[in-house]
C-alpha positions, 0 to 999 in steps of 0.5 A: 131697084138701085135706080129706083132707090136713088130716084126716091131719095133724090126726090125726097131731098129735093122736096125738103130743100124746096119746102124749107125755103118757102114760108107762107105769106101772112097779111098785115093786120091793122086795128084801131085808131091811126093818129098822124103826128100832125093831128096829135100836135093839133090837140090842146088842153081846153078843147071840147070833146066835139073838137077832139072828135073832129081832129082825131075821130072816135076813140077805140075805147070809151070806158063806161066806168071812166067816162072822162078818159078816151083811149086811142089805140093802134095795133099793127102786126106786119106779116111775119114781123113782131107786133107793134102798138101805139096808144094815146090817152086823153083825160077830160073834166066835164067837156074840156080836155085836161090831159094828154098822155102820149107816152106810149105813142109811136109816131113812126107807125102812123106816118103823115101826109099833107093830104087830109090834115086839118088846120085850125082854120079849117075847123067850122066856127063852132069847133074852132077854139080861137073863135070860142068866147 
């Protein structure tokens, strides 16, 4: 009886010790628009909506009540870490970009690579601001 009690006690203690060090793996959750710093640097006031779409892609939010405002939001929840957010808001007047609000932009979340970057020379003539009248 005494041996059985020692065995059960040691088994329970070992289970507690083994399970306390184990934490379930949680996957990274990414949502929204990941904007590279080099792409953001290509934005200039005076660009048309088509040019902005070509450089940054479709915004996450196009508010029907504020049609002259586009929000590019990026949300990252890395595994067991804290949530990180980044936001770029663009304001238009008619078809022209008039203001870029990147005060909540976190470039370290977006990374940057040479491949896939756009250069003004890579834009088609209809979208290149230097070739517009």
